[in-house]
C-alpha positions as CSV (number, residue, x, y, z in Angstrom):
1,M,-22.9,-1.2,-41.8
2,T,-19.2,-2.4,-41.2
3,I,-17.4,-1.2,-38.4
4,D,-13.2,-1.9,-39.0
5,L,-11.8,-1.4,-35.4
6,P,-8.4,-0.9,-35.3
7,I,-5.8,-3.8,-34.8
8,D,-3.8,-3.2,-31.3
9,S,-0.1,-4.3,-32.0
10,A,-0.2,-6.1,-28.8
11,D,-2.9,-8.4,-29.8
12,A,-1.5,-9.1,-33.0
13,G,1.2,-10.7,-31.6
14,L,3.2,-10.7,-28.6
15,D,7.0,-10.2,-29.4
16,R,8.4,-10.3,-26.2
17,D,8.2,-12.7,-23.2
18,C,5.4,-11.8,-20.9
19,T,6.6,-12.2,-16.9
20,T,4.2,-13.2,-14.6
21,L,4.5,-12.2,-10.9
22,S,5.3,-15.6,-9.7
23,R,8.3,-16.0,-12.3
24,H,9.4,-12.4,-11.6
25,V,9.5,-13.3,-7.6
26,F,11.6,-16.4,-8.5
27,Q,14.3,-14.2,-10.6
28,Q,14.4,-11.8,-7.9
29,L,15.5,-14.2,-5.4
30,Q,17.3,-16.5,-8.0
31,S,16.6,-19.4,-6.3
32,F,14.5,-22.4,-6.7
33,S,14.5,-22.9,-2.6
34,P,11.7,-23.5,-0.1
35,D,11.8,-19.9,0.8
36,A,11.8,-18.7,-2.6
37,Q,8.5,-20.6,-3.6
38,D,6.7,-20.0,-0.2
39,L,7.3,-16.6,-0.6
40,S,6.3,-16.6,-4.6
41,A,2.9,-18.6,-3.6
42,I,2.3,-15.7,-1.0
43,M,2.5,-12.9,-3.2
44,N,0.5,-15.4,-5.6
45,R,-2.3,-15.7,-3.3
46,I,-2.2,-11.5,-2.7
47,A,-2.4,-11.3,-6.1
48,L,-5.7,-13.5,-6.1
49,A,-7.4,-11.2,-3.6
50,G,-6.6,-8.3,-5.5
51,K,-7.8,-9.7,-8.4
52,L,-11.1,-10.8,-6.8
53,V,-11.4,-7.2,-5.1
54,A,-10.9,-5.6,-8.7
55,R,-13.7,-7.6,-10.0
56,R,-16.0,-7.2,-7.4
57,M,-15.5,-3.1,-7.5
58,S,-16.2,-3.5,-11.7
59,R,-19.7,-4.8,-10.7
60,A,-20.2,-2.5,-7.9
61,G,-22.7,-0.4,-9.2
62,L,-24.9,-3.4,-11.1
63,M,-24.9,-5.6,-7.5
64,E,-27.3,-4.9,-4.2
65,G,-25.2,-4.8,-0.8
66,V,-21.9,-4.0,-2.5
67,L,-22.0,0.0,-1.7
68,G,-22.3,2.1,1.3
69,F,-21.4,1.8,4.9
70,T,-22.6,-1.5,7.1
71,G,-23.7,0.4,10.0
72,E,-20.8,-0.7,12.0
73,V,-17.2,0.9,13.5
74,N,-14.1,-0.6,13.7
75,V,-11.0,-0.6,16.2
76,Q,-10.2,2.7,14.9
77,G,-13.2,4.4,15.5
78,E,-14.3,4.6,11.9
79,T,-17.4,3.8,10.0
80,V,-17.1,0.7,7.9
81,K,-17.7,0.3,4.5
82,K,-19.9,-2.7,2.9
83,M,-16.1,-3.1,0.6
84,D,-14.0,-2.7,3.4
85,V,-15.6,-6.2,4.9
86,Y,-15.7,-7.8,1.5
87,A,-11.6,-7.1,1.2
88,N,-11.0,-7.5,4.2
89,D,-12.8,-11.4,4.1
90,V,-11.4,-11.8,0.3
91,F,-7.6,-11.7,1.8
92,I,-8.3,-13.9,4.9
93,S,-10.0,-16.4,2.6
94,V,-7.3,-17.3,0.0
95,F,-5.0,-17.8,2.8
96,K,-6.8,-20.4,4.5
97,Q,-5.7,-23.8,4.2
98,S,-2.6,-22.5,2.5
99,G,-0.3,-23.4,4.9
100,L,1.8,-20.3,4.4
101,V,0.3,-17.7,6.7
102,C,-0.2,-18.3,10.3
103,R,-1.5,-14.7,11.2
104,L,-2.9,-11.7,9.5
105,A,-3.5,-8.3,11.1
106,S,-5.5,-5.5,9.5
107,E,-7.2,-2.2,10.0
108,E,-10.7,-4.6,10.3
109,M,-9.9,-6.5,12.8
110,E,-8.6,-5.3,16.4
111,D,-6.3,-8.4,17.0
112,P,-4.3,-10.5,14.6
113,Y,-6.7,-13.2,12.7
114,Y,-4.8,-16.9,13.4
115,I,-5.2,-19.4,11.0
116,P,-4.3,-22.7,13.4
117,E,-3.9,-25.5,10.6
118,N,-1.5,-23.2,8.8
119,C,0.7,-21.9,12.3
120,P,2.4,-25.3,12.6
121,I,4.3,-24.3,9.1
122,G,3.3,-21.3,8.1
123,R,5.7,-19.2,9.2
124,Y,4.9,-15.6,7.8
125,T,2.6,-13.0,8.6
126,L,0.3,-10.7,6.4
127,L,-0.2,-7.3,7.7
128,Y,-2.9,-5.2,5.2
129,D,-5.1,-2.4,4.5
130,P,-7.8,-4.2,2.8
131,I,-9.2,-1.1,1.1
132,D,-7.1,2.1,1.2
133,G,-9.4,5.4,0.4
134,S,-12.6,3.6,0.6
135,S,-14.3,7.0,1.0
136,N,-14.0,6.7,-2.8
137,T,-15.9,3.8,-3.2
138,D,-19.2,4.8,-3.4
139,T,-17.9,7.7,-6.3
140,N,-16.3,5.2,-8.3
141,L,-12.7,6.9,-7.9
142,S,-9.5,5.0,-7.5
143,L,-8.7,2.2,-4.6
144,G,-6.1,0.6,-3.4
145,S,-5.0,-2.3,-0.9
146,I,-1.4,-2.0,1.1
147,F,0.7,-5.4,2.3
148,A,3.8,-6.1,3.8
149,I,4.6,-9.4,4.9
150,R,7.0,-10.2,8.0
151,Q,8.4,-13.8,8.9
152,Q,7.3,-15.1,12.5
153,Q,9.6,-15.1,15.4
154,G,9.3,-17.3,18.1
155,E,6.6,-19.1,19.1
156,D,3.7,-16.7,19.7
157,K,2.0,-19.1,21.9
158,D,-0.3,-16.6,23.9
159,H,-1.4,-15.1,20.8
160,K,0.2,-11.5,21.4
161,A,1.8,-11.1,18.4
162,T,4.4,-8.9,20.6
163,D,7.2,-10.1,17.7
164,L,5.6,-7.6,15.2
165,L,6.3,-4.6,17.2
166,T,9.5,-4.1,15.2
167,A,10.9,-1.5,13.3
168,G,9.5,-1.3,9.6
169,R,13.1,-2.7,8.3
170,G,12.4,-5.9,9.6
171,Q,9.7,-6.5,6.9
172,I,10.9,-8.9,4.0
173,A,8.3,-7.9,1.5
174,A,5.7,-5.0,1.1
175,G,3.7,-3.8,-1.9
176,Y,0.0,-2.1,-2.7
177,I,-2.4,-2.8,-5.3
178,L,-4.3,0.2,-7.4
179,Y,-7.4,-0.3,-8.4
180,G,-7.7,2.2,-11.3
181,P,-8.6,2.3,-15.2
182,S,-6.3,-0.8,-14.8
183,T,-5.7,-2.9,-11.8
184,M,-1.7,-2.5,-10.8
185,L,0.5,-4.6,-8.3
186,V,3.7,-2.8,-6.9
187,Y,6.3,-4.7,-4.9
188,T,9.7,-5.1,-3.4
189,I,11.5,-7.7,-1.5
190,G,14.4,-5.2,-0.8
191,N,16.0,-5.4,-4.7
192,G,14.2,-2.9,-6.5
193,V,10.5,-1.9,-7.0
194,H,8.8,-3.6,-9.6
195,S,5.0,-3.3,-11.0
196,F,2.6,-5.0,-12.8
197,T,-0.7,-4.7,-14.3
198,L,-3.6,-7.2,-14.8
199,D,-4.1,-8.5,-17.5
200,P,-8.0,-9.7,-17.4
201,S,-7.8,-11.6,-20.6
202,L,-4.9,-13.8,-19.3
203,G,-5.8,-13.4,-15.7
204,E,-2.6,-12.7,-14.6
205,F,-0.5,-9.6,-13.2
206,I,2.4,-8.8,-15.9
207,L,5.5,-7.4,-15.3
208,T,5.0,-3.6,-16.8
209,E,8.2,-1.9,-15.2
210,E,11.2,-2.8,-13.5
211,N,13.3,-1.4,-11.0
212,M,11.1,2.2,-10.7
213,Q,13.1,4.8,-9.6
214,I,11.5,7.9,-8.1
215,P,12.9,11.5,-9.3
216,N,14.8,13.0,-7.0
217,H,12.1,16.1,-6.8
218,G,8.9,16.7,-8.5
219,S,6.3,19.2,-9.1
220,V,3.9,17.9,-6.9
221,Y,2.8,18.2,-3.6
222,S,-0.3,16.2,-2.1
223,V,-1.9,16.6,1.2
224,N,-5.5,17.4,2.3
225,E,-5.4,21.2,2.7
226,G,-8.9,21.1,4.4
227,N,-7.0,20.6,7.5
228,F,-5.0,23.4,7.6
229,W,-5.9,25.1,10.4
230,Q,-5.6,21.8,12.4
231,W,-1.8,21.4,11.4
232,D,1.0,22.7,13.5
233,E,2.6,26.0,12.3
234,S,5.5,24.4,10.4
235,I,3.5,22.6,7.9
236,R,1.4,25.5,7.6
237,E,4.5,27.5,6.4
238,Y,5.6,24.9,4.3
239,I,2.1,24.8,2.4
240,R,2.4,29.0,2.4
241,Y,6.0,28.4,0.8
242,V,5.0,26.1,-2.3
243,H,1.2,28.0,-2.6
244,K,3.8,31.1,-3.4
245,T,6.4,28.7,-5.2
246,E,6.3,28.8,-9.1
247,G,6.6,25.2,-9.9
248,Y,4.5,23.3,-7.3
249,T,1.0,21.5,-8.4
250,A,-1.5,20.2,-6.0
251,R,-3.0,17.0,-6.6
252,Y,-4.9,14.8,-3.8
253,S,-7.3,12.2,-4.4
254,G,-8.3,10.6,-0.9
255,A,-6.9,7.7,-1.8
256,M,-3.5,7.3,-0.3
257,V,-1.9,4.7,-3.1
258,S,-3.4,6.3,-5.8
259,D,-1.3,9.6,-4.7
260,I,1.8,8.1,-3.6
261,H,1.7,5.8,-6.8
262,R,1.7,9.2,-8.7
263,V,4.7,10.5,-6.4
264,L,6.4,7.5,-7.2
265,I,6.1,8.0,-10.7
266,Q,6.0,12.0,-11.4
267,G,8.1,12.5,-8.4
268,G,6.7,15.0,-5.0
269,V,5.7,14.7,-1.6
270,F,2.8,13.2,0.1
271,L,2.1,14.3,3.3
272,Y,-0.4,12.8,6.1
273,P,1.1,15.6,9.0
274,G,-0.2,15.0,12.6
275,T,-2.5,17.7,14.0
276,L,-2.5,19.7,17.1
277,Q,-5.0,17.7,18.7
278,K,-3.7,14.7,17.6
279,P,0.0,14.8,16.8
280,E,0.2,11.3,16.1
281,G,-1.6,11.3,12.9
282,K,-3.8,9.6,11.4
283,L,-2.1,6.5,9.3
284,R,-1.2,3.3,10.8
285,L,2.5,2.4,10.7
286,L,2.3,-1.5,10.2
287,Y,0.1,-1.5,7.3
288,E,0.2,1.4,5.6
289,S,3.1,3.9,6.3
290,A,5.9,1.0,6.9
291,P,4.8,-0.8,3.7
292,L,4.8,2.3,1.6
293,A,8.4,3.8,3.1
294,Y,9.6,0.3,1.9
295,I,9.1,0.8,-1.3
296,I,9.6,4.2,-1.8
297,E,12.9,3.8,-0.3
298,Q,13.7,0.9,-2.4
299,A,12.7,3.2,-5.4
300,G,15.3,5.5,-3.7
301,G,13.2,8.0,-2.2
302,R,12.4,9.0,1.3
303,A,9.8,8.4,4.3
304,T,9.6,10.0,7.6
305,T,7.6,11.5,10.3
306,G,9.6,14.5,10.0
307,H,11.5,13.8,12.9
308,I,13.2,10.0,12.1
309,D,12.8,8.1,9.1
310,I,9.5,5.7,9.2
311,L,11.4,2.4,9.0
312,D,13.0,3.4,12.3
313,V,10.1,3.3,14.3
314,V,9.3,1.0,16.6
315,P,5.6,0.5,17.2
316,T,4.3,-0.3,20.8
317,K,1.0,-1.8,19.5
318,L,-0.3,-2.9,16.7
319,H,-2.1,-0.5,15.3
320,E,0.0,2.5,16.3
321,R,-0.5,5.8,13.9
322,T,2.2,7.7,12.4
323,P,2.9,11.1,10.4
324,L,3.9,10.3,7.3
325,I,5.7,12.6,4.7
326,I,6.9,10.9,2.3
327,G,8.5,11.1,-1.6
328,S,11.4,12.5,-3.6
329,K,14.5,13.1,-1.6
330,Q,14.7,16.3,-2.3
331,D,11.2,17.4,-1.5
332,V,10.8,15.6,1.9
333,A,14.2,17.2,2.7
334,K,12.2,20.6,2.2
335,V,9.5,19.6,4.4
336,E,11.9,18.5,7.3
337,S,13.9,21.7,6.9
338,F,10.1,23.5,7.9
339,I,9.8,21.1,11.1
340,Q,13.4,21.4,11.8
341,N,13.6,24.7,12.0
342,G,10.4,25.3,14.0
343,Y,8.8,27.4,11.8
């Protein structure tokens, strides 16, 4: 029996230009200067890491030693998944001998990883969370990677990386990779937010939406309500408010990149507040909260601790944690009103 498959109009012939990630960076900078070439090359390396991680995930259930825990605990005191280690090593590997990045800092490493052969010429630092939402790994749910690029300030001869302890407005680029039904890369270099989808047949991230804008208000609130009784009363009162107010919808996946991507598109708010025992929160400022805040602000939204904009927070240590309230301006302001009024 012959089966006639439908012809995909996209495959029947391209009637528009496909803009790749590297080309888009040059267009954004309107330059082919050495700095523009460096930034484009760094983004290409990040994209390569995303492709390698996505390929590994797509085959995880068919391979030995991919899923599960390593039996180790990272610097954050969290149990380490095998995919965490793999993804962290991938990011290091793709930047070795690139001549682009001198240092890499991530959730999985207590100290920055230096690439000595790059340091004489590589004036950039990559900060990243290799796998966000790693608890979803073994259940085949969405995951993500988060990244930020900073320009190195000073010589850092003692390898203390103290120049990284500055506010998030010093980031020159930030983004995330979402591993879902399709693999997407979303980035900003301070000139809007742009999304790309990986075309496996081309092996390229292709521009799918330019200058993304978050709605001023959305119906979604995204928070782990299992922590309800561990929060300050002001946050609990906000949750009671959305429970009794028509028009709100709870969505929470356990992978922050996935939840924030939904909020970016549909509007709403994502919350990861501190608890009574740990008011500093769980999320790491430099490679989780600040990069995502940069993206959301560039898309017209807001990100705050509840008291100060995330991008104005100055860390005192590499792995500093912070509460996070992020999303549409009106929805973030609503949460802030409960905090500031001391409910």
